C-alpha positions in Angstrom: 49.6 -75.9 -11.2 51.7 -72.7 -11.2 50.0 -69.7 -9.5 50.1 -66.3 -10.9 48.5 -63.0 -9.7 47.0 -60.1 -11.5 45.8 -56.7 -10.3 42.8 -55.7 -12.5 41.2 -52.3 -12.6 37.7 -52.0 -14.2 36.5 -48.6 -15.3 33.1 -47.5 -16.5 29.8 -47.9 -14.8 31.0 -50.6 -12.5 29.7 -49.4 -9.1 26.1 -49.8 -8.1 25.3 -52.6 -10.6 26.2 -55.7 -8.6 29.7 -55.8 -10.1 31.5 -56.9 -6.9 29.0 -59.6 -6.0 28.9 -61.0 -9.5 32.7 -60.9 -9.8 33.1 -62.7 -6.5 30.7 -65.5 -7.8 32.5 -65.8 -11.1 35.9 -65.9 -9.5 34.7 -68.7 -7.2 33.8 -70.8 -10.2 37.4 -70.6 -11.4 38.8 -71.4 -7.9 40.6 -68.0 -7.7 41.8 -66.3 -4.6 42.0 -62.6 -3.9 39.5 -59.8 -3.6 37.3 -57.2 -5.4 36.6 -53.7 -4.0 35.3 -50.4 -5.0 37.7 -47.5 -5.4 37.1 -43.9 -4.5 37.5 -42.8 -8.2 34.5 -45.0 -9.3 36.6 -47.8 -10.6 36.7 -51.4 -9.2 39.9 -53.1 -8.3 40.4 -56.9 -8.2 43.3 -59.1 -7.2 43.0 -62.4 -8.9 45.3 -65.3 -8.1 45.3 -68.7 -9.6 46.3 -70.3 -12.9 46.8 -67.9 -15.8 44.1 -69.8 -17.8 41.6 -69.5 -15.0 42.2 -65.8 -14.6 41.9 -65.2 -18.4 38.6 -67.2 -18.5 37.3 -65.3 -15.4 38.1 -61.9 -16.9 36.4 -62.9 -20.2 33.2 -64.0 -18.3 33.2 -60.8 -16.2 33.6 -58.5 -19.3 31.1 -60.5 -21.3 28.5 -60.2 -18.4 29.1 -56.5 -17.9 29.8 -55.6 -21.5 27.7 -52.5 -21.5 29.1 -51.2 -18.3 32.9 -51.8 -18.6 34.7 -49.1 -20.5 38.3 -50.1 -19.8 40.2 -52.9 -18.1 43.8 -52.5 -17.0 45.7 -55.7 -16.0 49.0 -55.8 -14.2 51.1 -58.8 -13.2 51.8 -58.7 -9.4 53.4 -61.1 -6.9 51.2 -63.8 -5.5 50.1 -63.0 -2.0 49.6 -66.2 0.1 47.5 -64.3 2.6 44.4 -64.8 0.4 43.0 -68.3 0.6 39.6 -67.5 -1.0 38.0 -64.8 -3.1 36.1 -62.1 -1.2 34.6 -58.7 -1.4 36.8 -56.2 0.4 35.5 -52.9 1.9 
């Protein structure tokens, strides 16, 4: 299976609502690697690595779960970083 990586920025009311913890759990279900972290501007950044289909399904589940909180999602293709072997919350 070919690996791909995407940097995702979630904007809206995404801090203080369990967003990172829930995102980490959902990403684990799809066997993704990378991280999720809060940003100083109030957004949340995630690096998601895995199959393109798994990333798409993960993003759909996250946005469905936090539908009332997520105002905007920006997704950028980035190079795969082999440093990440699991999905974790970064601080």
